[in-house]
N, C-alpha and C positions, 0 to 999 in steps of 0.2 A: 504495500497500498505507500506510494506516496501521494507527502500531500502537495498540493499548489501553492503554498505559505508563504515562498520568499521569495521576490520576486526585484531584480535590479537589473533595470533597464538602464545600458551603456547609450548615453547619447551625446555625440561631440559633434562640435559644429567649428567652421575652420574662418576666421576673422581678419585682413590688413589694413596696418597703416603706415600712411604713409605722410609725412607734410614736409612741405620744404614750399619754398619761393618758387616765384616764377623767372625768364629773363627770356628775350628776345628783341628781334630790333625794331619789333614797332613800340615795344615797349621802353628798348632805352631810347629812341627819337621821342617818346611822352616826358623823360627823365630831363631831356634837350630845354622840351617846349619851358617844362616849372621851374626850370632854372634861370629861363631866360625873362619869366616875369614876377612882379613883386607883387602884383594885384592878386587879393584872393579869390575874389570874383571871376578872377579868367582863371586862375586852379578848380575855382569849383565849376563853372563851365566843361572844362577838362574831362572829372570826375563822371560829369553827366553823362557825357557823350556817351562814354566807355561805359556807364551805367545802360545807357539809351541800346547800346549794342549788347549788351547783355556778357561786359569784359568786366568780369569781378575780380579780377584777380589784380587786372593792370589798376583798375579805379583804389583799389586797395593799395596799393604801393605808389602811386600817385598823392595818395591824401597822407600819407607817411611821410614827403618829402615838404608837407606845411611846414613854415616855423615855429608854432607856436603850439603849447600843444593845445589850447581854445581852439584854432582852427582846423589840426590833428583829429578836434572830439568832434567837432562839426560835419566834417566831412565824412568822419570813420561811422556818425549816426547814420546819414544819406547813402552811404553802401549799405550798413548795418538794413537800412529799411527796404531797399530794393531787392536786397537777396532774401527778407523775410515775404515779400511781396510776389516772390518769385516761386516759393516755397521750399527754400533751399534756408532752412533751420540751424542745419546743424553748421554754413558758412555761414550767416550770420551773428551763431555765436560765438566763433572763430575770431571774427571781426569786431565784435562788442568787445572781445575781450584784449584788442591791442588797443581800445580810446584810454588815453593814458593815466583817466583821476576818475576812482573808482566810483564816485558819483556823480558823474556825467554818460557810465554808463544805462541805455534805456535797457527797459524787460525785455526777454524776444514773446512772443506774441503763442503760443504755444495751442494748437487746431487739436480738437481729437484725434485723429489719425496719429497725431505723434506720441499717444500714449493712450491708446486701445487698438489691442489685439497687436495678433505677429511677432515680429522683434522689437524689446524698448528700444525707446532711441535715447542711450544713456549719455546722450551728446546733452540735450535738452532739456534732461532730467538733472543731470548735476550742472547745470547752468540754473536751471530754476533752484536750485538749492542753494549755491551759491548768494545768487541775489536776495535769498528772503532768511538770510541769517547775517545777523553780527558781525560777526568774525569775517580775520584776514585770512586769505584764502593763494595759499605758495603761487598757485599760476597765474592769481588776479595781481597779487600785491608783490611779490618775490618773497614772502612771510606769511605764517601760519598754518592750515590746515589743508590737506590736498585729498582726492578721490583721485580712483579709477574704476572704469568698468568692471564685471564678471568679465575673465574672458571664454569667449566660444569661437573654436572654428582656429582658420587663419589668421592672425593680425600682423600685419605689417608698417608700423607707425615710429617710424626714427626720429622726429627730433629730440624727442624725450631721453630716448638709451643713448645718442649722443651726447648728451649737456651732462651724463651721470660718469659718460665714462673717461670721455680728454683729457688727456693727462700729460702736462711736456717730459719730454724724456730729459734725463740727467748727468747723463755718462758720456753725449757730444758722436757717439757713432752713427745713429740718425742725418745727424747733416752730412758725416762723412758719406755713408752710404747712399745717398742724396746728390751729392758733387758726381762721388766718381759713376753713377747711374746714370748719366747725361754723356758718358764715356761709350760710345757706341763699339762695339766687336760686330760688323757685320757679316751678314753671310745670305748666303741668297738660299737656303735651304730651311725652311719655316719647321720642317719637321724634325728639327735637331734638339736634341734633349737640353734645357736652360731651365736656370735653378733661377733666372733671375730673366724673363722676357720683360722689354720696356713697350706698352702700346699706346700709344698719342692717342690721345681722344677728337684733339684738334684736328692734327693729320686727316685721320683716319675719316671724320665728318669729311674732309674737302676731298677727298680722296673718293668716296663716295657719291660726292654730289656729284664728281666730273663724270664718273659713269652712269648716273642718273641723266645728266645731259647726253651725254653723248647714245643714250640707246642702251646701253649693257647693263648684264645680270650685275649684281655683287659675287663677287668668286665666293670659294670656300671660306680663301685664309679670311677672308673680312668677317664672314657670316661666324666665323668659330673664332675669335678675335687672337688670331696669330696662333693657335693652340692652346691660351690662357688654359689653367686649371682651376688656379684662385688667386684671389687676389690678395696681395701682402702688405702695398703698399701705396699712397697713392701721391705722386707729385703735382705740384702748378709751377712755372716758370713765368715769371708775370715781363719778364725782357723777352720771354719767345712767344708769348702768348701760347704757351702749352698745358699742357693737362696729361698728366699721363697717370694709365693703371700698371702698376708690374708682379707678378710673380709669377709663377713656377709655369712649366710652358714642356707642349712637347708635337711631337704628328698627332695625328688621330684616325680609330678606325672608324668602321660602323659596325655596331651589335646587329644582331638578329633582328631586332625592332626599329632598326636603322637609326639610331642614336647615337651620335658619335662620342667616344668617350676615349683619353687619351691617353697612350701607348705608354708615358712614366707609368700613370700610378692607376688604370682605369678609372679617376673619376671621370665624369659627363666635362667637355668642355664647358666654358663660359659662351654666351652665345648672340652675337649684338642684335636680335630682336628683345630677348628677355634685359637688356640695357635701355635700349630705347622706350621702349614698353615702361620704363621704372622712372625714367630722367620726364616722360613727358606728364607723368602721373605728376610728380614735385612741379614742373613746371607748370600745370593746371592749376595749382592751389588745391588740390584736394588733399585733405587731411589724414585720407589713409589708404589704403586698399584689402582686398582681401575676398574672401567669398566663406560661405558658410553652406552646411546642407542640414537643411530645415526640417524637424517634423511638425505635420500639421497639428493645430488644435485639435481640430475633429477627430482625426485618428488620433492622437492621444487618450479625447476623452471614451472613444468608445471603446478602445483598449483597454484602460481603463475600470470603465463600466463593466465588460466581458470580464476579465478578471477580479474583479470582487464577488461578481454574482457565482460565477464560478469556485470561489473558494469556499463561499456560501456555502455549495454543493457538498461540501466532503472531498474525501480525499478522491485518489487517479487508481486505477484500479491494475491499469495492465501496462508496460510498454510505449503497445500500440496507441494507450489512449493521450499517455501524455507528447507521445511525437503528433497527436490530429492535436490534442490543446493550445499545446506550441503551436504549429502554422496556424492556428484559426488566432493565433496571438497578434503573428503577422500579417494575415488576411486585415485584421481590427487595424492595425496601423498602417497602411495602406502604402501611398507611396509618401517620400519625400523631396523636398524643394532643393536644388541647386541655387544660389543664390554667391551672385560675384558682382563688388564695386570696385570702383578707383582705376577698376583697368580694362581694356575691352574684354568681355566673358570671351573672345575668339579669339584671346593672347594664348601664347605658348604659357605667360606664366599663371592664367587663370587655368589653361587645366593641368599642370603640374602641381600646384596647389590644391585643387579640387581632387583631381586622384591622390596625392599626399595623403588628405583626409581620410579619404573614404578608406582606404588600406590600414590606415592607422586603426581606425573604427574595426577592420577585416581581425588586425592582431589581436585585439583587445579584448575577440570573442571566439578567439579558436580557429578561424573559418581561413588564415591564412600562417603560415609559420615565419616566424621571424627568429626560430635560433635559440637554443636551448636556455640563452642569455636574456630572452626578454620571453618570460613563458605569458600565457594569456590571463587574465583575470580568473576564470576558471581552475588554472593548474595553480596560481596561487592562492586560492580558499585556503586549500587543507592546513596550507603553509602560517597563514593569521586566525585560523580557527575563527571567524567571527561567532561568539555565542549568542547572540540576540541582532543579526544582519535585518535591515528595515523591512518592511513587508513588499514596502512597493517605491521607487525612490531613482531618480536618473543619476547614473555614473558621467563626467565628464570627463575627457582628455583633452586637449590643447597642446600643439608646438609654438614653443615664441622662439625670437633668436637671443642668443648667449654667446657675448664677446667676455673675455678676460680684459680688456682693454685696449684702447685707442693711443699710442703714444704722438704727439706733433712738436715739432721742432717750434723752437719762441717767436718764429718771424711764422708759422703756421702757412709753411709752404712744402710742409714735408709729412707724411701720416704713418704709422704703422700700424694695421690692423693685427691685434694679437687673440691666441685662442678663440677661432671661430667656433661655434657649435649650435647646437640646437636644444633646446630645453623642453622637457615633456612638463605640464602642471597639472593638479586633476582637481575634481570639485562634487562635493554633491550637491542636485538640488532633488528640493519636493515636486510634487505634482501637484497639482491641485485639482479640482474636479474638472474645472472647465477646460483642463487640458495643459495649465501653462505651467514652466518650469520656474521654479521659485530659487534664485542661489541663497547657498548654507554660508558659505567661504569655511567650509568645513570639508577634510577629506578622510572618509573612512579607512581603515591599516589598508586591503587590499587594494583598493582604489591609488592608493598614496603608493604601494610598491609597484605597481603597474607603471605606473609617471616615472620611478625614481628608474629603473630598472630600461625604462627606454632611454631615457637620458645620460644614464651608463655606458652602455652599449651602443648607442647610436650610430659611431662613427664604420662598430660589425652592420650593423643594419644599412649604413650607405654602400657599403661594400657590395654587401649583396642583395641590397635593392635600389637600384639607380636613380627612382624616384625622390628617395628621402636624402639622397648627394644631389640632385638635380635644385630642389627644394632648399637646401643649405649655399648653391650659389646664387639661387635667388634674390635671398636673404643676405649673399656678400654684396651683390648688385646693388641693392638696394639700400645698403648703408655707405656704400662708397659714393651713390647717386646723392644719397642726401648729405651726407657730409661734405660735396661741391657745394651745395646749397646752402648749407646750416655755416659754413667755414667763408664764400661768396667767391669760391676758388672758380666759375664762370665769367665772374667779375673783375676779377685780381688778371687773369687772363684774356681777358676784352674778347670773349665767346659769345655768340649767341644762339647756340646750338645749331643753327643754319637747317640743313635736310633733317636730322635731328629734332628738333623743334615740334611742340605740339601737333601746327599744321605745316609741317616740315616733305618735303616730298618722296623720303626714306619710307615705303610700305612696308608694313613686316605683316607674316605670314598668317595667316587666319586657321585655327582647327575648329570643329565642331565641341561643343562644348554642350552636356546634358541637360534640359530647363528640370528634370526632375527622375529622382530611380528609384528602384523596388526597397523598402526594407529588407535587409541581411537579419534574420534572428537566430540566437543557438541558445542551449540548455545544455545543464547537468543536473543530474542528481545529486544533491550533496548530504553527506553523511547520513544518503540510505532514508531519509523520510521528505526531504525537500527538494522542489525544482526550482535552480535559480535559473533565468533569464537574460537572455542580454541581448537588446537589437542594436546592431551595431551603429571619436576621437577630435581635433581641432588644430590648426594651423593656428598659432599667432605667432608673429614675429615683432619684436618690439624694438624697431630699429635707429628711429630720430633719438629715443633714449640713452644709445650709446651714447652720441656726441655730446650728450648734455650732464652725463653722468659725472659728476667730481672727483668719485671715489676711482673711478677706473680710469679718466682722462689725465695722462699724466705731462708736463713737460720734459721736450728731448732735447736740449741745445744744442746735440751733436747733429740736430736736423737743421738748425739756422742755416740762413743764410744758404740755403740751397738753389737758388737760379739767381740772385741777385745780381753775380758778379759772371757767371757761365755761358758762355754762348750754347744754342742750340749745337746738338751735337750735327755732323757735316753728311745729309744723308741723300740718295740716290732725289731725284723728283717722284712724288709721287710716292712715296716712301713711307710708310707709317708706324712701323714695329724695328726695334732691334733690343739684340741680345747684352746687357749690361755685363762693362768691363767689370762689374763689381760679383759676377759671379763667385 
């Protein structure tokens, strides 16, 4: 006799944020116009013209050039009003947070759809809390309390992460590295293994633009970023108008799935399409990007009702009865919605993070083997031996970005990314009678142990299942793109992104992305009496927070003066990569 009295529904969703300013030729021209005019009315008219055209990012940037706090507040209010009228409430909240004085910040007008049904609008909820409490808040006032939404799915939000992680390096080695990296060890064989290959984004963009103008396709060397499999350094050389990504590289081959993998370490090569996608996300002023696989409230309610009614009837009498009961649970839950935001839903970035989230769910419910180092939730139950597991709740796992630090030279022209990895986190949620998920902020032992194992052995998993290595690559490119924007490296290099800009001529490849998927269910009989049921995680990459984390951001005097005096390496016309003599 098996009693259907213990059911854990593992439901994980993916979320991504990325946050960064924007820069393009049009914007540069607007700066010049603002600088030439001392009249506040003229600046207001220019801002209004951008609002009329729906160019909110440009309007915000222009508003921030106003000479006084009072003028900036007035113009930012004007932008926020237009954003709210257009239904862009999250973006309006971000604009309001930039208004210099707290007392000048208007209230965000929430409509009912912001708070009712579906996925909660946490930006709005957090803004509402901040505006209706008397204390100070860290993100508004530079001191006081802080808030963050509970994580779901794949989240890519680099600003705060960068702020926490970036530190100045002290030994002087990074500065030396930056100078030596300028010295080109030229060879004609991109397949040659290199410990430090330099890829100039500015030169690459010009080379791509030239091929587009000539009606020629982008060759594989460009599409694969010259065989880079990781980014370890970001350099800017202001006098040469150059931004460079550097890391290990080699030739590549294509596996059975048609994916390019490095001949050096077997990792997927970095993709130009992915880099351009995340660069454009930041340039458009999006606060984040990501995806989520969402259960439908009507499905959760139907499943919950059925489970409660069947449990009231008593025990299941056979293995077949148990299997039939579990299958019925799956049918009641129905399909789940795939949601992608911040990046095109048909982009390669979207395809990878959706697949990573889904495969993590399958690992958690023992429908996909991740190896002995990452046992499923079911396999961990006997180890944690919970005496009174909850009768009905939702288990969440999600992936987020993890770095040891970001070192920078004193002049912030050279950066070293340290300890790139991926962190799996967990939480238990309650399920309401209406089918909604309620966060608890707590994670029970079995749930927590699964997340810990996933994190500890992520490198082995990524070597075995390349979608997880690809996810880490996207996180790294997101961090680099966020770093470029956060530190204004594009301005330092005088780069307007050209064909890589949001409306640029370079066209990234399109991929099919499912709008919905079938729920996947698995079960185990636990202690011979209880059926434990799981419905197939999430991925969250908190990228920008790395650059802003003072604990992880360290100054590196050795990175100082990387490009102030050095001339650009002598390269043939059209050449955009080289192997550093600092190998």
